[in-house]
C-alpha positions as CSV (number, residue, x, y, z in Angstrom):
1,X,-33.5,-33.3,48.8
2,X,-36.7,-34.6,50.2
3,X,-37.9,-38.0,49.1
4,X,-40.6,-37.9,46.4
5,X,-44.0,-39.3,47.3
6,X,-45.8,-41.8,45.1
7,X,-48.3,-39.1,44.0
8,X,-45.4,-36.7,43.0
9,X,-43.9,-39.6,41.0
10,X,-47.2,-40.2,39.3
11,X,-47.4,-36.4,38.2
12,X,-43.8,-36.4,37.0
13,X,-44.4,-39.6,35.0
14,X,-47.7,-38.2,33.6
15,X,-45.9,-35.0,32.5
16,X,-43.1,-37.0,30.7
17,X,-45.7,-39.2,28.8
18,X,-47.7,-36.1,27.9
19,X,-44.6,-34.4,26.5
20,X,-43.7,-37.5,24.6
21,X,-47.3,-37.8,23.2
22,X,-47.1,-34.2,22.0
23,X,-43.7,-34.7,20.3
24,X,-45.1,-37.8,18.6
25,X,-48.2,-36.0,17.3
26,X,-46.1,-33.0,16.1
27,X,-43.7,-35.3,14.1
28,X,-46.8,-37.1,12.7
29,X,-48.4,-33.8,11.5
30,X,-45.0,-32.6,10.0
31,X,-44.4,-35.9,8.2
32,X,-48.0,-36.0,6.9
33,X,-47.7,-32.5,5.6
34,X,-44.4,-33.3,3.9
35,X,-45.8,-36.4,2.3
36,X,-49.0,-34.6,1.2
37,X,-47.1,-31.6,-0.4
38,X,-44.7,-34.0,-2.2
39,X,-47.6,-36.0,-3.4
40,X,-49.4,-33.0,-4.9
41,X,-46.1,-31.8,-6.5
42,X,-45.5,-35.3,-8.1
43,X,-49.1,-35.5,-9.2
44,X,-49.0,-32.1,-10.8
45,X,-45.7,-32.6,-12.5
46,X,-46.3,-36.2,-13.6
47,X,-46.8,-36.9,-17.2
48,X,-49.4,-39.4,-18.1
49,X,-48.5,-39.8,-21.8
50,X,-45.4,-39.8,-23.7
51,X,-45.9,-36.8,-25.9
52,X,-43.4,-35.3,-28.4
53,X,-42.4,-31.6,-28.0
54,X,-44.2,-30.8,-31.2
55,X,-47.4,-32.2,-30.0
56,X,-47.0,-30.2,-26.8
57,X,-46.5,-26.9,-28.7
58,X,-49.5,-27.6,-31.0
59,X,-51.8,-28.3,-28.1
60,X,-50.5,-25.0,-26.4
61,X,-51.2,-23.1,-29.8
62,X,-54.7,-24.7,-29.9
63,X,-55.5,-23.5,-26.4
64,X,-54.2,-20.1,-27.1
65,X,-56.3,-19.8,-30.2
66,X,-59.5,-20.9,-28.3
67,X,-58.8,-18.2,-25.7
68,X,-58.3,-15.5,-28.4
69,X,-61.5,-16.6,-30.1
70,X,-63.4,-16.4,-26.7
71,X,-61.9,-12.9,-25.9
72,X,-62.8,-11.7,-29.4
73,X,-66.4,-13.1,-29.1
74,X,-66.9,-11.3,-25.8
75,X,-68.6,-7.8,-26.0
76,X,-66.1,-5.2,-25.2
77,X,-67.2,-2.3,-22.9
78,X,-65.5,0.9,-23.2
79,X,-64.1,2.0,-19.9
80,X,-63.6,5.8,-19.8
81,X,-62.3,6.9,-16.4
82,X,-62.7,10.6,-17.0
83,X,-66.5,10.2,-17.7
84,X,-67.0,8.0,-14.7
85,X,-65.2,10.6,-12.5
86,X,-67.3,13.3,-14.0
87,X,-70.6,11.4,-13.2
88,X,-69.4,10.7,-9.6
89,X,-68.6,14.4,-9.2
90,X,-71.9,15.5,-10.5
91,X,-73.8,13.1,-8.3
92,X,-71.7,14.3,-5.3
93,X,-72.5,18.0,-6.1
94,X,-76.3,17.2,-6.3
95,X,-76.1,15.5,-2.9
96,X,-74.3,18.4,-1.4
97,X,-76.7,20.9,-2.8
98,X,-79.5,18.9,-1.2
99,X,-77.7,18.7,2.0
100,X,-76.8,22.5,2.1
101,X,-80.4,23.4,1.1
102,X,-81.9,21.5,4.1
103,X,-79.0,22.9,6.4
104,X,-79.6,26.5,5.2
105,X,-83.3,26.2,5.7
106,X,-82.7,25.3,9.4
107,X,-80.2,28.0,9.8
108,X,-82.3,30.7,8.3
109,X,-85.3,29.7,10.5
110,X,-83.0,30.1,13.6
111,X,-81.6,33.4,12.3
112,X,-85.1,34.8,11.7
113,X,-86.1,34.0,15.2
114,X,-83.1,35.7,16.5
115,X,-83.7,38.7,14.3
116,X,-87.3,39.0,15.6
117,X,-85.9,39.1,19.2
118,X,-83.1,41.5,18.3
119,X,-85.1,44.3,16.7
120,X,-87.9,44.5,19.3
121,X,-88.2,47.9,20.8
122,X,-86.7,48.2,24.1
123,X,-88.6,50.3,26.8
124,X,-86.2,52.1,29.1
125,X,-87.6,52.7,32.6
126,X,-85.8,54.2,35.4
127,X,-82.5,56.0,35.6
128,X,-79.9,55.9,32.7
129,X,-76.4,55.6,34.0
130,X,-73.2,56.4,32.0
131,X,-70.8,53.7,32.6
132,X,-67.9,55.4,30.6
133,X,-67.8,58.5,33.0
134,X,-65.8,56.5,35.5
135,X,-63.0,56.0,33.0
136,X,-62.6,59.9,32.7
137,X,-61.0,60.1,36.2
138,X,-58.0,58.2,34.9
139,X,-55.2,59.9,33.0
140,X,-52.4,58.6,30.8
141,X,-49.0,58.2,32.4
142,X,-46.6,61.2,31.4
143,X,-43.4,59.1,31.5
144,X,-44.3,57.1,28.4
């Protein structure tokens, strides 16, 4: 092989140190993530007081009773799906009626203009030619 120059050796050394730095940073990130997640788990699961099982159950019952009282005190709204669907359908029908009414007005105006042009009297001037007389020269094939 060819001998490596000093510049090439610097580039190779720089690449190696860059790879090493990236590996160190990646290991640091992984270790800190693991340390942080374990710390959260231990913090959430740690007991600060020594409580007997009966006290735990009593506190759970108290909390559930408070929740039930809050639920009972809240005003209850009746949710009737069929009525809501019906209201939405009625609203949609009204919107479609308005849309169709506007559209039909435009179409009827166009049609009226067409009818005015269509039924105007035509003044024939010049010679009338029967275009169907040419077809009388042809006869049906006898072999069929």
